[in-house]
ROSE-4610 file (N, C-alpha, C; in Angstrom, 1 decimal, always signed):
// ROSE-4610
residu = [M/M/M/L/L/L/L/L/L/R/R/R/D/D/D/D/D/D/R/R/R/V/V/V/P/P/P/A/A/A/E/E/E/A/A/A/R/R/R/K/K/K/F/F/F/I/I/I/S/S/S/M/M/M/N/N/N/A/A/A/A/A/A/I/I/I/F/F/F/V/V/V/A/A/A/L/L/L/D/D/D/L/L/L/V/V/V/I/I/I/G/G/G/L/L/L/A/A/A/P/P/P/G/G/G/I/I/I/D/D/D/N/N/N/A/A/A/A/A/A/H/H/H/I/I/I/G/G/G/G/G/G/F/F/F/A/A/A/S/S/S/G/G/G/V/V/V/L/L/L/L/L/L/G/G/G/L/L/L/V/V/V/F/F/F/A/A/A/G/G/G/V/V/V/R/R/R/V/V/V/R/R/R/S/S/S/G/G/G/R/R/R/T/T/T/S/S/S/S/S/S/I/I/I/P/P/P/E/E/E/R/R/R/P/P/P/E/E/E/N/N/N/S/S/S]
num = [1/1/1/2/2/2/3/3/3/4/4/4/5/5/5/6/6/6/7/7/7/8/8/8/9/9/9/10/10/10/11/11/11/12/12/12/13/13/13/14/14/14/15/15/15/16/16/16/17/17/17/18/18/18/19/19/19/20/20/20/21/21/21/22/22/22/23/23/23/24/24/24/25/25/25/26/26/26/27/27/27/28/28/28/29/29/29/30/30/30/31/31/31/32/32/32/33/33/33/34/34/34/35/35/35/36/36/36/37/37/37/38/38/38/39/39/39/40/40/40/41/41/41/42/42/42/43/43/43/44/44/44/45/45/45/46/46/46/47/47/47/48/48/48/49/49/49/50/50/50/51/51/51/52/52/52/53/53/53/54/54/54/55/55/55/56/56/56/57/57/57/58/58/58/59/59/59/60/60/60/61/61/61/62/62/62/63/63/63/64/64/64/65/65/65/66/66/66/67/67/67/68/68/68/69/69/69/70/70/70/71/71/71/72/72/72/73/73/73/74/74/74/75/75/75]
x = [+0.3/-0.8/+0.3/+1.7/+2.5/+2.7/+2.5/+3.2/+2.4/+1.3/+0.1/-0.2/+1.0/+0.5/+1.6/+1.2/+2.2/+3.1/+2.7/+2.9/+4.3/+4.4/+5.8/+6.6/+7.8/+8.8/+9.1/+9.5/+9.7/+10.9/+11.8/+12.9/+12.3/+11.9/+10.7/+10.1/+9.7/+8.6/+9.4/+10.7/+11.3/+11.8/+12.6/+13.1/+12.0/+10.9/+9.7/+9.4/+9.4/+8.9/+10.1/+11.2/+12.3/+12.5/+12.2/+12.1/+11.2/+10.2/+9.0/+8.7/+9.4/+9.9/+11.0/+11.7/+12.9/+12.4/+11.5/+10.8/+9.7/+8.7/+8.0/+9.0/+10.4/+10.4/+11.3/+11.5/+12.5/+11.5/+10.3/+9.3/+8.9/+9.0/+8.1/+9.7/+10.7/+12.2/+12.4/+11.6/+11.5/+10.4/+9.5/+8.1/+8.5/+9.5/+10.1/+10.5/+10.7/+11.0/+10.5/+10.6/+10.0/+9.0/+7.5/+6.7/+6.7/+6.4/+5.9/+5.4/+3.9/+3.3/+2.7/+3.3/+3.0/+2.3/+0.7/-0.6/-0.4/-0.5/-0.2/+0.0/+1.6/+2.1/+1.4/+1.2/+0.4/-1.2/-2.1/-3.1/-2.7/-1.8/-1.1/-1.5/+0.1/+0.0/-0.8/-2.1/-3.5/-3.9/-4.1/-4.7/-4.1/-2.8/-2.0/-2.5/-2.9/-2.8/-4.5/-5.2/-6.4/-6.5/-6.1/-6.2/-5.6/-4.3/-3.5/-4.7/-5.6/-6.5/-7.7/-7.9/-8.8/-8.4/-7.1/-6.7/-6.4/-5.8/-5.4/-6.6/-8.0/-9.2/-8.8/-9.0/-9.1/-10.8/-11.3/-12.7/-12.7/-13.1/-12.4/-14.0/-15.2/-16.4/-16.5/-15.3/-15.9/-14.5/-14.3/-12.2/-11.4/-11.4/-10.6/-9.6/-8.1/-6.9/-6.2/-6.2/-5.2/-5.8/-5.7/-5.8/-5.0/-4.0/-3.0/-3.2/-3.2/-3.4/-2.6/-3.4/-2.3/-1.1/-0.1/+1.2/+0.6/+0.4/+0.5/+1.3/+1.0/+1.3/+2.3/+3.7/+4.1/+4.0/+3.8/+3.7/+4.3]
y = [+12.8/+12.8/+13.3/+13.8/+13.7/+12.2/+11.2/+10.5/+9.7/+10.1/+9.7/+10.1/+10.9/+12.2/+12.2/+11.3/+10.9/+12.7/+13.6/+14.8/+15.1/+14.6/+14.8/+13.6/+14.6/+13.8/+12.0/+11.0/+9.6/+9.9/+10.3/+11.0/+11.7/+12.3/+13.3/+12.1/+11.7/+10.4/+9.7/+8.8/+8.3/+8.8/+10.2/+10.7/+10.9/+10.9/+11.5/+10.2/+9.1/+7.8/+7.4/+7.4/+7.3/+7.6/+8.9/+9.9/+9.9/+9.2/+8.8/+8.0/+6.7/+5.3/+6.1/+6.0/+6.4/+7.4/+8.3/+8.6/+7.4/+7.1/+6.4/+5.1/+4.6/+3.9/+4.0/+5.8/+6.1/+6.5/+7.0/+7.1/+5.9/+4.9/+3.6/+3.0/+3.0/+2.8/+3.5/+4.7/+5.5/+5.8/+5.3/+4.6/+3.1/+2.4/+1.7/+2.1/+3.1/+3.3/+3.3/+3.0/+3.3/+4.4/+4.9/+5.4/+6.7/+5.9/+6.6/+5.6/+5.8/+5.0/+4.8/+3.8/+3.6/+3.6/+3.6/+3.8/+5.3/+5.2/+7.2/+7.4/+7.3/+7.2/+6.8/+5.5/+4.5/+5.6/+6.6/+7.2/+8.5/+9.3/+10.2/+10.4/+9.2/+8.2/+8.6/+7.4/+7.6/+8.2/+9.4/+10.4/+11.7/+11.6/+12.2/+11.6/+11.0/+10.3/+10.7/+10.5/+11.2/+12.3/+13.0/+14.6/+14.9/+14.0/+14.2/+14.3/+13.2/+12.8/+14.2/+14.3/+15.6/+16.6/+17.5/+18.4/+18.3/+17.3/+17.3/+17.6/+16.7/+17.3/+15.9/+14.4/+13.2/+13.4/+12.7/+12.2/+10.4/+9.6/+8.2/+8.4/+8.8/+8.3/+9.1/+10.5/+11.2/+10.8/+9.9/+9.6/+10.6/+11.6/+12.3/+12.2/+12.4/+11.6/+13.0/+14.5/+15.3/+16.5/+17.7/+18.6/+19.6/+19.0/+20.0/+20.2/+22.2/+21.8/+21.3/+21.4/+20.2/+22.0/+21.4/+21.8/+22.6/+23.5/+24.3/+24.2/+24.1/+22.9/+24.0/+23.8/+24.5/+24.4/+26.0/+26.8/+26.7]
z = [+1.4/+0.2/-1.0/-0.9/-2.0/-2.8/-2.2/-2.7/-3.7/-3.6/-4.2/-5.6/-5.7/-7.3/-7.6/-8.9/-10.0/-10.9/-9.9/-10.6/-10.2/-8.8/-8.0/-8.5/-9.2/-9.7/-8.6/-9.1/-8.6/-7.5/-8.2/-7.0/-5.6/-5.6/-4.6/-3.5/-4.9/-3.7/-2.7/-3.2/-3.0/-2.2/-2.0/-0.8/+0.5/+0.3/+1.0/+1.7/+1.4/+2.0/+2.6/+2.2/+2.8/+3.9/+4.4/+5.1/+6.4/+5.8/+6.3/+7.1/+6.5/+7.0/+8.7/+8.3/+9.1/+10.9/+10.0/+11.1/+11.9/+11.1/+11.9/+12.8/+11.9/+12.6/+14.3/+14.0/+15.2/+16.3/+15.8/+17.1/+17.7/+17.2/+17.5/+18.7/+18.0/+18.9/+20.2/+20.5/+21.5/+22.4/+21.5/+22.1/+23.2/+22.9/+23.9/+24.9/+25.1/+26.9/+27.8/+29.1/+30.1/+30.2/+30.1/+30.4/+29.0/+28.8/+26.8/+26.5/+26.1/+25.1/+24.0/+23.2/+22.0/+21.6/+22.1/+21.3/+21.4/+21.5/+21.4/+20.2/+20.1/+18.6/+17.7/+17.6/+16.6/+16.1/+17.7/+17.4/+17.0/+16.9/+16.2/+15.4/+14.8/+12.9/+12.6/+13.0/+12.3/+11.9/+13.4/+13.1/+12.3/+12.0/+11.3/+9.2/+9.4/+7.7/+7.4/+8.7/+8.3/+7.9/+8.5/+8.7/+7.4/+7.0/+5.5/+4.6/+4.9/+3.4/+3.4/+4.4/+4.7/+4.4/+4.4/+4.0/+2.5/+2.0/+0.7/-0.3/+0.3/-0.6/-1.1/-0.6/-1.5/-0.7/-2.3/-2.1/-3.1/-2.0/-2.8/-3.0/-2.3/-4.2/-4.9/-4.9/-6.2/-7.4/-6.6/-7.2/-7.5/-6.6/-7.0/-6.1/-6.2/-5.1/-5.0/-5.3/-4.8/-5.0/-4.6/-4.4/-5.3/-5.5/-5.9/-7.7/-7.8/-9.2/-10.4/-11.5/-12.4/-12.8/-13.2/-13.8/-15.3/-15.2/-16.8/-18.0/-19.7/-19.9/-20.4/-21.1/-21.8/-23.3/-23.7/-25.3/-25.9]
């Protein structure tokens, strides 16, 4: 959800997205091992994304995209 917020610096968003992509790729590769169900990994990922949306307070119908409070303006 931090990737969707313009208040997070671009460098931090890039770092977060790169680490998330590496984690997802490793998780899928590990899922190729015998006895491991990749469907469970994909289901867990999808559930995590959905719960992340819920806990971040995203309300698609209201147009609200973040529950992170606005930064106070410097006086």
